[in-house]
C-alpha positions, 0 to 999 in steps of 0.5 A: 157066451163064451168068454173066449168068444166075447173077448175075441169079438171086442178085440176084433172090433178094437183091431178094426178101429185101430186099423182104420185109425192107424191107417189115417196118419199114414195116408196123411203122411203119404199125401204130405210126402207126395205134395213135397215131392211134387213141389221139389220136382216143380222147383227142379224143373223150373230151375232146369228150364230157366237155366238159373238158380235164384242164388245166381240171379241174386249174385248177378243182380248184386254185381250189376248194382255194384257196377252201376254204383261204381260207374255213378261214383266215377261220374260224380268224381269226374263231374266234381273235378270238372266243377272244381276246375271251373270254380278255380278258373272263375276265382282266377278270373275274378282275382284278375278283374279285381286287380284290373279294377284296382288299376283302373281306380288308381288311374282314375284317381291320378287322372282326377288329380291331374285334372284338378291341378290343371283346373287350378292352373287354368284358374290361376292363368285366367286370374293372371290374364284378367289382372294383365288386362286390368293393368293394361286397361288402367295403363291406357287410361292413365297415359295421354293419348297423343304421346303413345303413337309418337313413341311407337312411331319413333320406335318404328323409325329406329327399327327401320333405320337399324334394319337399313343400316344392317342391310347396307353393311351386308351389301358391302361385305 
């Protein structure tokens, strides 16, 4: 055994072991690089085929959302203004109805006061008529029955005599 030979053998064995161990990381790195290149190529082909990139899609989606939000806000503002106008009209109508109600209450109070006054006047007139009836009835019962027709007869005679004299004077003129 030659020391040179012995040393060369083990070194040859070492070189083969290094060679096989050293070639594995390079193969793994090459395989990983190949997978990355295939992935990047797939992304590039997909973007080229669809014609848009995700960043552009996100920006377009964001613009669409902003436009929708702006339209929705404008519609809400318009509806709010419409509701405010309707509410103001309702308030105005309510105030007008309240004024009319106050006027009707005032007129009703006036009419009730007039009705009460007229009722009191009718009551007073009824009492006066009843008093006159009683007075007339008591006057008839206290006066004798025979002089009353004579007196009425004498008044009628005088009225007729005055009327014929008046007629007679007209004829002469």
